[in-house]
Each structure stands twice: as structure tokens, then as C-alpha cells.
N, CA, C, O and the ligand as a Tripos MOL2 file, in Angstrom:
@<TRIPOS>MOLECULE
protein
  257   255    65     0     0
PROTEIN
NO_CHARGES

@<TRIPOS>ATOM
      1 N           8.4380   -1.5600   13.1740 N.3       1 MET1
      2 CA          8.3340   -0.1730   12.7250 C.3       1 MET1
      3 C           7.2160   -0.0580   11.6880 C.2       1 MET1
      4 O           7.1170   -0.8940   10.7900 O.2       1 MET1
      5 N           6.3760    0.9700   11.8070 N.am      2 MET2
      6 CA          5.3290    1.2010   10.8250 C.3       2 MET2
      7 C           5.9250    1.8920    9.6080 C.2       2 MET2
      8 O           6.5870    2.9230    9.7290 O.2       2 MET2
      9 N           5.6870    1.3210    8.4460 N.am      3 SER3
     10 CA          6.1710    1.9350    7.2170 C.3       3 SER3
     11 C           4.9830    2.3230    6.3500 C.2       3 SER3
     12 O           3.9880    1.6010    6.2870 O.2       3 SER3
     13 N           5.0910    3.4530    5.6920 N.am      4 GLU4
     14 CA          4.0750    3.8740    4.7450 C.3       4 GLU4
     15 C           4.6420    3.6050    3.3560 C.2       4 GLU4
     16 O           5.6090    4.2370    2.9300 O.2       4 GLU4
     17 N           4.0260    2.6650    2.6630 N.am      5 ILE5
     18 CA          4.6010    2.1620    1.4240 C.3       5 ILE5
     19 C           3.7940    2.6840    0.2390 C.2       5 ILE5
     20 O           2.5760    2.5080    0.1930 O.2       5 ILE5
     21 N           4.4630    3.3230   -0.7180 N.am      6 PRO6
     22 CA          3.7350    3.7710   -1.9100 C.3       6 PRO6
     23 C           3.4320    2.5900   -2.8330 C.2       6 PRO6
     24 O           4.3220    1.8190   -3.1930 O.2       6 PRO6
     25 N           2.1680    2.4670   -3.2030 N.am      7 ILE7
     26 CA          1.7110    1.3690   -4.0470 C.3       7 ILE7
     27 C           1.1200    1.9630   -5.3210 C.2       7 ILE7
     28 O           0.3570    2.9270   -5.2620 O.2       7 ILE7
     29 N           1.4660    1.3980   -6.4590 N.am      8 THR8
     30 CA          0.7890    1.7660   -7.6970 C.3       8 THR8
     31 C          -0.3610    0.7920   -7.9120 C.2       8 THR8
     32 O          -0.1580   -0.4160   -8.0380 O.2       8 THR8
     33 N          -1.5560    1.3330   -7.9500 N.am      9 CYS9
     34 CA         -2.7580    0.4920   -8.0370 C.3       9 CYS9
     35 C          -2.7470   -0.3510   -9.3050 C.2       9 CYS9
     36 O          -2.4350    0.1360  -10.3920 O.2       9 CYS9
     37 N          -3.0970   -1.6330   -9.1430 N.am     10 HIS10
     38 CA         -3.1710   -2.5650  -10.2690 C.3      10 HIS10
     39 C          -4.2860   -2.1650  -11.2450 C.2      10 HIS10
     40 O          -4.2190   -2.4910  -12.4300 O.2      10 HIS10
     41 N          -5.3060   -1.4620  -10.7470 N.am     11 PHE11
     42 CA         -6.4990   -1.1880  -11.5510 C.3      11 PHE11
     43 C          -6.4590    0.1920  -12.2060 C.2      11 PHE11
     44 O          -6.7040    0.3120  -13.4070 O.2      11 PHE11
     45 N          -6.1520    1.2330  -11.4300 N.am     12 CYS12
     46 CA         -6.2520    2.6010  -11.9630 C.3      12 CYS12
     47 C          -4.8860    3.2730  -12.1100 C.2      12 CYS12
     48 O          -4.7940    4.3820  -12.6360 O.2      12 CYS12
     49 N          -3.8360    2.6100  -11.6520 N.am     13 PHE13
     50 CA         -2.4520    3.0980  -11.7850 C.3      13 PHE13
     51 C          -2.1890    4.3920  -11.0180 C.2      13 PHE13
     52 O          -1.1700    5.0470  -11.2380 O.2      13 PHE13
     53 N          -3.0980    4.7620  -10.1240 N.am     14 GLU14
     54 CA         -2.8160    5.8610   -9.2080 C.3      14 GLU14
     55 C          -1.9630    5.3190   -8.0640 C.2      14 GLU14
     56 O          -1.9100    4.1130   -7.8250 O.2      14 GLU14
     57 N          -1.2960    6.2380   -7.3640 N.am     15 THR15
     58 CA         -0.4820    5.8270   -6.2230 C.3      15 THR15
     59 C          -1.2510    6.0520   -4.9270 C.2      15 THR15
     60 O          -1.8280    7.1180   -4.7110 O.2      15 THR15
     61 N          -1.2510    5.0420   -4.0740 N.am     16 PHE16
     62 CA         -1.7820    5.2110   -2.7240 C.3      16 PHE16
     63 C          -0.7790    4.6160   -1.7480 C.2      16 PHE16
     64 O           0.2040    4.0000   -2.1600 O.2      16 PHE16
     65 N          -1.0310    4.8000   -0.4430 N.am     17 HIS17
     66 CA         -0.0730    4.3410    0.5550 C.3      17 HIS17
     67 C          -0.6730    3.2510    1.4270 C.2      17 HIS17
     68 O          -1.8070    3.3660    1.8920 O.2      17 HIS17
     69 N           0.0830    2.2150    1.6390 N.am     18 ALA18
     70 CA         -0.3040    1.1370    2.5370 C.3      18 ALA18
     71 C           0.5440    1.2480    3.8020 C.2      18 ALA18
     72 O           1.7630    1.4070    3.7360 O.2      18 ALA18
     73 N          -0.1170    1.1610    4.9440 N.am     19 LEU19
     74 CA          0.6200    1.1640    6.2200 C.3      19 LEU19
     75 C           0.9250   -0.2660    6.6050 C.2      19 LEU19
     76 O           0.0310   -1.1120    6.6350 O.2      19 LEU19
     77 N           2.1640   -0.5350    6.8950 N.am     20 LEU20
     78 CA          2.5800   -1.9000    7.1780 C.3      20 LEU20
     79 C           3.5650   -1.9110    8.3410 C.2      20 LEU20
     80 O           4.4890   -1.1010    8.4120 O.2      20 LEU20
     81 N           3.3360   -2.8580    9.2510 N.am     21 GLU21
     82 CA          4.2450   -3.0240   10.3900 C.3      21 GLU21
     83 C           5.2910   -4.0710   10.0060 C.2      21 GLU21
     84 O           4.9520   -5.2160    9.7060 O.2      21 GLU21
     85 N           6.5510   -3.6760   10.0170 N.am     22 ILE22
     86 CA          7.6280   -4.6090    9.6510 C.3      22 ILE22
     87 C           8.6290   -4.6510   10.7960 C.2      22 ILE22
     88 O           9.1430   -3.6140   11.2160 O.2      22 ILE22
     89 N           8.9010   -5.8390   11.2960 N.am     23 GLY23
     90 CA          9.9040   -6.0000   12.3480 C.3      23 GLY23
     91 C          11.2890   -5.6780   11.8110 C.2      23 GLY23
     92 O          11.5770   -5.9230   10.6400 O.2      23 GLY23
     93 N          12.1480   -5.1280   12.6650 N.am     24 GLY24
     94 CA         13.4610   -4.6580   12.2460 C.3      24 GLY24
     95 C          14.3660   -5.7330   11.6690 C.2      24 GLY24
     96 O          15.2510   -5.4310   10.8690 O.2      24 GLY24
     97 N          14.1540   -6.9980   12.0680 N.am     25 ASP25
     98 CA         15.0100   -8.0610   11.5330 C.3      25 ASP25
     99 C          14.2010   -9.0880   10.7440 C.2      25 ASP25
    100 O          14.6520  -10.2130   10.5270 O.2      25 ASP25
    101 N          12.9910   -8.6870   10.3150 N.am     26 PHE26
    102 CA         12.1350   -9.6160    9.5770 C.3      26 PHE26
    103 C          12.6550   -9.8340    8.1600 C.2      26 PHE26
    104 O          13.0210   -8.8800    7.4730 O.2      26 PHE26
    105 N          12.6870  -11.0860    7.7280 N.am     27 SER27
    106 CA         12.9630  -11.4050    6.3300 C.3      27 SER27
    107 C          11.8960  -12.3710    5.8580 C.2      27 SER27
    108 O          11.5800  -13.3390    6.5490 O.2      27 SER27
    109 N          11.3450  -12.1170    4.6970 N.am     28 GLY28
    110 CA         10.3480  -13.0250    4.1460 C.3      28 GLY28
    111 C           9.3740  -12.2880    3.2750 C.2      28 GLY28
    112 O           9.6220  -11.1570    2.8560 O.2      28 GLY28
    113 N           8.2440  -12.9430    3.0000 N.am     29 MET29
    114 CA          7.2310  -12.3830    2.0980 C.3      29 MET29
    115 C           5.9770  -12.0770    2.8970 C.2      29 MET29
    116 O           5.5140  -12.8980    3.6890 O.2      29 MET29
    117 N           5.4280  -10.8750    2.6800 N.am     30 ILE30
    118 CA          4.1560  -10.4870    3.2800 C.3      30 ILE30
    119 C           3.1420  -10.3820    2.1560 C.2      30 ILE30
    120 O           3.3890   -9.6960    1.1640 O.2      30 ILE30
    121 N           2.0020  -11.0520    2.2940 N.am     31 THR31
    122 CA          0.9350  -10.9450    1.3050 C.3      31 THR31
    123 C          -0.2890  -10.3740    1.9980 C.2      31 THR31
    124 O          -0.8000  -10.9660    2.9490 O.2      31 THR31
    125 N          -0.7570   -9.2380    1.5310 N.am     32 GLU32
    126 CA         -1.8980   -8.5680    2.1530 C.3      32 GLU32
    127 C          -2.7700   -7.9790    1.0590 C.2      32 GLU32
    128 O          -2.2890   -7.6390   -0.0230 O.2      32 GLU32
    129 N          -4.0620   -7.8620    1.3550 N.am     33 ILE33
    130 CA         -4.9840   -7.1770    0.4420 C.3      33 ILE33
    131 C          -5.2060   -5.7580    0.9640 C.2      33 ILE33
    132 O          -5.5750   -5.5600    2.1210 O.2      33 ILE33
    133 N          -4.9790   -4.7940    0.1090 N.am     34 TYR34
    134 CA         -5.2720   -3.3930    0.4410 C.3      34 TYR34
    135 C          -6.1980   -2.8330   -0.6130 C.2      34 TYR34
    136 O          -5.9800   -3.0110   -1.8120 O.2      34 TYR34
    137 N          -7.2430   -2.1480   -0.1520 N.am     35 ASP35
    138 CA         -8.1370   -1.4880   -1.1030 C.3      35 ASP35
    139 C          -7.5200   -0.1690   -1.5370 C.2      35 ASP35
    140 O          -7.0450    0.6110   -0.7120 O.2      35 ASP35
    141 N          -7.5330    0.0680   -2.8440 N.am     36 CYS36
    142 CA         -7.0200    1.3270   -3.3820 C.3      36 CYS36
    143 C          -7.8250    2.4960   -2.8140 C.2      36 CYS36
    144 O          -9.0500    2.4270   -2.7250 O.2      36 CYS36
    145 N          -7.1340    3.5630   -2.4330 N.am     37 GLU37
    146 CA         -7.8240    4.7340   -1.8800 C.3      37 GLU37
    147 C          -8.5140    5.5400   -2.9680 C.2      37 GLU37
    148 O          -9.3770    6.3650   -2.6710 O.2      37 GLU37
    149 N          -8.1490    5.3140   -4.2140 N.am     38 VAL38
    150 CA         -8.7050    6.0930   -5.3250 C.3      38 VAL38
    151 C          -9.9180    5.3840   -5.9240 C.2      38 VAL38
    152 O         -10.9930    5.9770   -6.0150 O.2      38 VAL38
    153 N          -9.7600    4.1150   -6.3370 N.am     39 CYS39
    154 CA        -10.8450    3.4130   -7.0170 C.3      39 CYS39
    155 C         -11.4840    2.3160   -6.1660 C.2      39 CYS39
    156 O         -12.4600    1.7010   -6.5960 O.2      39 CYS39
    157 N         -10.9540    2.0580   -4.9650 N.am     40 CYS40
    158 CA        -11.5190    1.1090   -3.9940 C.3      40 CYS40
    159 C         -11.4250   -0.3550   -4.4200 C.2      40 CYS40
    160 O         -11.9990   -1.2180   -3.7550 O.2      40 CYS40
    161 N         -10.7230   -0.6550   -5.5000 N.am     41 ASN41
    162 CA        -10.5430   -2.0520   -5.8690 C.3      41 ASN41
    163 C          -9.4860   -2.6960   -4.9830 C.2      41 ASN41
    164 O          -8.5570   -2.0240   -4.5350 O.2      41 ASN41
    165 N          -9.6220   -4.0070   -4.7260 N.am     42 PRO42
    166 CA         -8.6530   -4.6880   -3.8640 C.3      42 PRO42
    167 C          -7.3670   -5.0370   -4.6010 C.2      42 PRO42
    168 O          -7.3840   -5.7010   -5.6380 O.2      42 PRO42
    169 N          -6.2630   -4.5790   -4.0460 N.am     43 ASN43
    170 CA         -4.9370   -4.9140   -4.5670 C.3      43 ASN43
    171 C          -4.3040   -5.9570   -3.6560 C.2      43 ASN43
    172 O          -4.2120   -5.7610   -2.4440 O.2      43 ASN43
    173 N          -3.8750   -7.0510   -4.2380 N.am     44 LYS44
    174 CA         -3.1540   -8.0670   -3.4740 C.3      44 LYS44
    175 C          -1.6710   -7.7460   -3.5820 C.2      44 LYS44
    176 O          -1.0770   -7.8430   -4.6560 O.2      44 LYS44
    177 N          -1.0870   -7.3640   -2.4580 N.am     45 LEU45
    178 CA          0.3170   -6.9630   -2.4490 C.3      45 LEU45
    179 C           1.1860   -8.1080   -1.9880 C.2      45 LEU45
    180 O           0.9130   -8.7490   -0.9730 O.2      45 LEU45
    181 N           2.2320   -8.3570   -2.7440 N.am     46 SER46
    182 CA          3.2580   -9.3190   -2.3440 C.3      46 SER46
    183 C           4.5220   -8.5130   -2.0850 C.2      46 SER46
    184 O           5.1420   -7.9900   -3.0100 O.2      46 SER46
    185 N           4.8920   -8.4220   -0.8130 N.am     47 ILE47
    186 CA          5.9900   -7.5500   -0.4100 C.3      47 ILE47
    187 C           7.1240   -8.4300    0.1120 C.2      47 ILE47
    188 O           6.9530   -9.1910    1.0640 O.2      47 ILE47
    189 N           8.2710   -8.3110   -0.5260 N.am     48 VAL48
    190 CA          9.4300   -9.0870   -0.1150 C.3      48 VAL48
    191 C          10.2860   -8.2160    0.7980 C.2      48 VAL48
    192 O          10.6870   -7.1120    0.4280 O.2      48 VAL48
    193 N          10.5580   -8.7300    1.9970 N.am     49 VAL49
    194 CA         11.2950   -7.9740    3.0060 C.3      49 VAL49
    195 C          12.5870   -8.7180    3.3220 C.2      49 VAL49
    196 O          12.6010   -9.9370    3.4920 O.2      49 VAL49
    197 N          13.6590   -7.9600    3.3940 N.am     50 SER50
    198 CA         14.9520   -8.5340    3.7220 C.3      50 SER50
    199 C          15.5640   -7.7380    4.8720 C.2      50 SER50
    200 O          15.8680   -6.5560    4.7120 O.2      50 SER50
    201 N          15.7480   -8.3710    6.0260 N.am     51 ASP51
    202 CA         16.2840   -7.6950    7.2120 C.3      51 ASP51
    203 C          15.5540   -6.3960    7.5420 C.2      51 ASP51
    204 O          16.1870   -5.3930    7.8710 O.2      51 ASP51
    205 N          14.2270   -6.4140    7.4550 N.am     52 GLY52
    206 CA         13.4220   -5.2670    7.8540 C.3      52 GLY52
    207 C          13.2680   -4.1990    6.8090 C.2      52 GLY52
    208 O          12.5570   -3.2210    7.0420 O.2      52 GLY52
    209 N          13.9150   -4.3440    5.6420 N.am     53 SER53
    210 CA         13.6890   -3.3510    4.5890 C.3      53 SER53
    211 C          13.0870   -4.0160    3.3640 C.2      53 SER53
    212 O          13.3500   -5.1810    3.0660 O.2      53 SER53
    213 N          12.2740   -3.2400    2.6670 N.am     54 ILE54
    214 CA         11.5040   -3.7810    1.5520 C.3      54 ILE54
    215 C          12.3930   -3.8950    0.3250 C.2      54 ILE54
    216 O          13.0200   -2.9190   -0.0860 O.2      54 ILE54
    217 N          12.4470   -5.0870   -0.2590 N.am     55 SER55
    218 CA         13.2540   -5.2250   -1.4680 C.3      55 SER55
    219 C          12.4030   -5.2670   -2.7200 C.2      55 SER55
    220 O          12.8930   -4.9110   -3.7910 O.2      55 SER55
    221 N          11.1300   -5.6940   -2.6340 N.am     56 SER56
    222 CA         10.2830   -5.5600   -3.8010 C.3      56 SER56
    223 C           8.8190   -5.5950   -3.4200 C.2      56 SER56
    224 O           8.4380   -6.2080   -2.4220 O.2      56 SER56
    225 N           7.9950   -4.9280   -4.2280 N.am     57 ILE57
    226 CA          6.5610   -4.8690   -4.0120 C.3      57 ILE57
    227 C           5.8860   -5.1930   -5.3280 C.2      57 ILE57
    228 O           6.2210   -4.6180   -6.3640 O.2      57 ILE57
    229 N           4.9270   -6.1210   -5.2890 N.am     58 GLN58
    230 CA          4.1380   -6.3980   -6.4840 C.3      58 GLN58
    231 C           2.6640   -6.2670   -6.1340 C.2      58 GLN58
    232 O           2.2150   -6.7650   -5.1020 O.2      58 GLN58
    233 N           1.9170   -5.5970   -6.9960 N.am     59 ALA59
    234 CA          0.4640   -5.4600   -6.8020 C.3      59 ALA59
    235 C          -0.2570   -6.2260   -7.8860 C.2      59 ALA59
    236 O          -0.0140   -6.0250   -9.0760 O.2      59 ALA59
    237 N          -1.1520   -7.1110   -7.4610 N.am     60 ASP60
    238 CA         -1.9720   -7.8870   -8.3870 C.3      60 ASP60
    239 C          -3.4410   -7.6990   -8.0080 C.2      60 ASP60
    240 O          -3.7600   -7.1090   -6.9750 O.2      60 ASP60
    241 N          -4.3120   -8.2040   -8.8500 N.am     61 SER61
    242 CA         -5.7420   -8.1520   -8.5350 C.3      61 SER61
    243 C          -6.0610   -8.9720   -7.2910 C.2      61 SER61
    244 O          -5.6320  -10.1190   -7.1710 O.2      61 SER61
    245 N          -6.8100   -8.3850   -6.3720 N.am     62 GLY62
    246 CA         -7.2760   -9.1150   -5.1910 C.3      62 GLY62
    247 C          -8.6330   -9.7650   -5.4130 C.2      62 GLY62
    248 O          -9.1720  -10.3810   -4.4940 O.2      62 GLY62
    249 N          -9.1950   -9.6430   -6.6070 N.am     63 ASN63
    250 CA        -10.4570  -10.3170   -6.9390 C.3      63 ASN63
    251 C         -10.1370  -11.7230   -7.4180 C.2      63 ASN63
    252 O          -9.5170  -11.9040   -8.4660 O.2      63 ASN63
    253 N         -10.5630  -12.7250   -6.6430 N.am     64 GLU64
    254 CA        -10.2290  -14.0750   -7.0580 C.3      64 GLU64
    255 C         -11.4470  -14.9520   -7.0850 C.2      64 GLU64
    256 O         -11.3500  -16.1330   -7.4160 O.2      64 GLU64
    257 ZN         -7.0580    2.1990   -7.8760 Zn       65 ZN65
@<TRIPOS>BOND
     1     1     2 1
     2     2     3 1
     3     3     4 2
     4     3     5 am
     5     5     6 1
     6     6     7 1
     7     7     8 2
     8     7     9 am
     9     9    10 1
    10    10    11 1
    11    11    12 2
    12    11    13 am
    13    13    14 1
    14    14    15 1
    15    15    16 2
    16    15    17 am
    17    17    18 1
    18    18    19 1
    19    19    20 2
    20    19    21 am
    21    21    22 1
    22    22    23 1
    23    23    24 2
    24    23    25 am
    25    25    26 1
    26    26    27 1
    27    27    28 2
    28    27    29 am
    29    29    30 1
    30    30    31 1
    31    31    32 2
    32    31    33 am
    33    33    34 1
    34    34    35 1
    35    35    36 2
    36    35    37 am
    37    37    38 1
    38    38    39 1
    39    39    40 2
    40    39    41 am
    41    41    42 1
    42    42    43 1
    43    43    44 2
    44    43    45 am
    45    45    46 1
    46    46    47 1
    47    47    48 2
    48    47    49 am
    49    49    50 1
    50    50    51 1
    51    51    52 2
    52    51    53 am
    53    53    54 1
    54    54    55 1
    55    55    56 2
    56    55    57 am
    57    57    58 1
    58    58    59 1
    59    59    60 2
    60    59    61 am
    61    61    62 1
    62    62    63 1
    63    63    64 2
    64    63    65 am
    65    65    66 1
    66    66    67 1
    67    67    68 2
    68    67    69 am
    69    69    70 1
    70    70    71 1
    71    71    72 2
    72    71    73 am
    73    73    74 1
    74    74    75 1
    75    75    76 2
    76    75    77 am
    77    77    78 1
    78    78    79 1
    79    79    80 2
    80    79    81 am
    81    81    82 1
    82    82    83 1
    83    83    84 2
    84    83    85 am
    85    85    86 1
    86    86    87 1
    87    87    88 2
    88    87    89 am
    89    89    90 1
    90    90    91 1
    91    91    92 2
    92    91    93 am
    93    93    94 1
    94    94    95 1
    95    95    96 2
    96    95    97 am
    97    97    98 1
    98    98    99 1
    99    99   100 2
   100    99   101 am
   101   101   102 1
   102   102   103 1
   103   103   104 2
   104   103   105 am
   105   105   106 1
   106   106   107 1
   107   107   108 2
   108   107   109 am
   109   109   110 1
   110   110   111 1
   111   111   112 2
   112   111   113 am
   113   113   114 1
   114   114   115 1
   115   115   116 2
   116   115   117 am
   117   117   118 1
   118   118   119 1
   119   119   120 2
   120   119   121 am
   121   121   122 1
   122   122   123 1
   123   123   124 2
   124   123   125 am
   125   125   126 1
   126   126   127 1
   127   127   128 2
   128   127   129 am
   129   129   130 1
   130   130   131 1
   131   131   132 2
   132   131   133 am
   133   133   134 1
   134   134   135 1
   135   135   136 2
   136   135   137 am
   137   137   138 1
   138   138   139 1
   139   139   140 2
   140   139   141 am
   141   141   142 1
   142   142   143 1
   143   143   144 2
   144   143   145 am
   145   145   146 1
   146   146   147 1
   147   147   148 2
   148   147   149 am
   149   149   150 1
   150   150   151 1
   151   151   152 2
   152   151   153 am
   153   153   154 1
   154   154   155 1
   155   155   156 2
   156   155   157 am
   157   157   158 1
   158   158   159 1
   159   159   160 2
   160   159   161 am
   161   161   162 1
   162   162   163 1
   163   163   164 2
   164   163   165 am
   165   165   166 1
   166   166   167 1
   167   167   168 2
   168   167   169 am
   169   169   170 1
   170   170   171 1
   171   171   172 2
   172   171   173 am
   173   173   174 1
   174   174   175 1
   175   175   176 2
   176   175   177 am
   177   177   178 1
   178   178   179 1
   179   179   180 2
   180   179   181 am
   181   181   182 1
   182   182   183 1
   183   183   184 2
   184   183   185 am
   185   185   186 1
   186   186   187 1
   187   187   188 2
   188   187   189 am
   189   189   190 1
   190   190   191 1
   191   191   192 2
   192   191   193 am
   193   193   194 1
   194   194   195 1
   195   195   196 2
   196   195   197 am
   197   197   198 1
   198   198   199 1
   199   199   200 2
   200   199   201 am
   201   201   202 1
   202   202   203 1
   203   203   204 2
   204   203   205 am
   205   205   206 1
   206   206   207 1
   207   207   208 2
   208   207   209 am
   209   209   210 1
   210   210   211 1
   211   211   212 2
   212   211   213 am
   213   213   214 1
   214   214   215 1
   215   215   216 2
   216   215   217 am
   217   217   218 1
   218   218   219 1
   219   219   220 2
   220   219   221 am
   221   221   222 1
   222   222   223 1
   223   223   224 2
   224   223   225 am
   225   225   226 1
   226   226   227 1
   227   227   228 2
   228   227   229 am
   229   229   230 1
   230   230   231 1
   231   231   232 2
   232   231   233 am
   233   233   234 1
   234   234   235 1
   235   235   236 2
   236   235   237 am
   237   237   238 1
   238   238   239 1
   239   239   240 2
   240   239   241 am
   241   241   242 1
   242   242   243 1
   243   243   244 2
   244   243   245 am
   245   245   246 1
   246   246   247 1
   247   247   248 2
   248   247   249 am
   249   249   250 1
   250   250   251 1
   251   251   252 2
   252   251   253 am
   253   253   254 1
   254   254   255 1
   255   255   256 2
@<TRIPOS>SUBSTRUCTURE
     1 MET1         2 RESIDUE 1 A MET
     2 MET2         6 RESIDUE 1 A MET
     3 SER3        10 RESIDUE 1 A SER
     4 GLU4        14 RESIDUE 1 A GLU
     5 ILE5        18 RESIDUE 1 A ILE
     6 PRO6        22 RESIDUE 1 A PRO
     7 ILE7        26 RESIDUE 1 A ILE
     8 THR8        30 RESIDUE 1 A THR
     9 CYS9        34 RESIDUE 1 A CYS
    10 HIS10       38 RESIDUE 1 A HIS
    11 PHE11       42 RESIDUE 1 A PHE
    12 CYS12       46 RESIDUE 1 A CYS
    13 PHE13       50 RESIDUE 1 A PHE
    14 GLU14       54 RESIDUE 1 A GLU
    15 THR15       58 RESIDUE 1 A THR
    16 PHE16       62 RESIDUE 1 A PHE
    17 HIS17       66 RESIDUE 1 A HIS
    18 ALA18       70 RESIDUE 1 A ALA
    19 LEU19       74 RESIDUE 1 A LEU
    20 LEU20       78 RESIDUE 1 A LEU
    21 GLU21       82 RESIDUE 1 A GLU
    22 ILE22       86 RESIDUE 1 A ILE
    23 GLY23       90 RESIDUE 1 A GLY
    24 GLY24       94 RESIDUE 1 A GLY
    25 ASP25       98 RESIDUE 1 A ASP
    26 PHE26      102 RESIDUE 1 A PHE
    27 SER27      106 RESIDUE 1 A SER
    28 GLY28      110 RESIDUE 1 A GLY
    29 MET29      114 RESIDUE 1 A MET
    30 ILE30      118 RESIDUE 1 A ILE
    31 THR31      122 RESIDUE 1 A THR
    32 GLU32      126 RESIDUE 1 A GLU
    33 ILE33      130 RESIDUE 1 A ILE
    34 TYR34      134 RESIDUE 1 A TYR
    35 ASP35      138 RESIDUE 1 A ASP
    36 CYS36      142 RESIDUE 1 A CYS
    37 GLU37      146 RESIDUE 1 A GLU
    38 VAL38      150 RESIDUE 1 A VAL
    39 CYS39      154 RESIDUE 1 A CYS
    40 CYS40      158 RESIDUE 1 A CYS
    41 ASN41      162 RESIDUE 1 A ASN
    42 PRO42      166 RESIDUE 1 A PRO
    43 ASN43      170 RESIDUE 1 A ASN
    44 LYS44      174 RESIDUE 1 A LYS
    45 LEU45      178 RESIDUE 1 A LEU
    46 SER46      182 RESIDUE 1 A SER
    47 ILE47      186 RESIDUE 1 A ILE
    48 VAL48      190 RESIDUE 1 A VAL
    49 VAL49      194 RESIDUE 1 A VAL
    50 SER50      198 RESIDUE 1 A SER
    51 ASP51      202 RESIDUE 1 A ASP
    52 GLY52      206 RESIDUE 1 A GLY
    53 SER53      210 RESIDUE 1 A SER
    54 ILE54      214 RESIDUE 1 A ILE
    55 SER55      218 RESIDUE 1 A SER
    56 SER56      222 RESIDUE 1 A SER
    57 ILE57      226 RESIDUE 1 A ILE
    58 GLN58      230 RESIDUE 1 A GLN
    59 ALA59      234 RESIDUE 1 A ALA
    60 ASP60      238 RESIDUE 1 A ASP
    61 SER61      242 RESIDUE 1 A SER
    62 GLY62      246 RESIDUE 1 A GLY
    63 ASN63      250 RESIDUE 1 A ASN
    64 GLU64      254 RESIDUE 1 A GLU
    65 ZN65       257 GROUP 0 **** ****
């Protein structure tokens, strides 16, 4: 299922949305880089999924 996830940007603290495909019974961690729609900086998202639903989202700098 495609989910639109609200992300608070690590750099400018504006909210943007990341589109993510999550399987209905998926459990685990997804790590993806998404560019902020407001300031274009790369956010490294660590998304913890439990049985297809998101239990936590962390945004860090994607500049490494
Ligand atoms: Zn931003």
C-alpha cells in the first residue's frame, strides 16, 4: 500500500510528505533519503514499520 507520510524536515523544520510503499505484513526498518520539498536538503529517514503500520519516523541529515 502506498502511504503518504508527513515528515518534519531536519534542516528547515517545515513539513513535507514522503510517498512510501509498505507491504501489509511488513515489519522492519526502512532507510531512505528524501529531499525536502521546501529547502531541497536531503533527509535520511529511518522508518520503523510493524505489521505494515509505521511505529516511528526519524529524520536525520542525508549529507554524509
Ligand atoms: Zn527542508
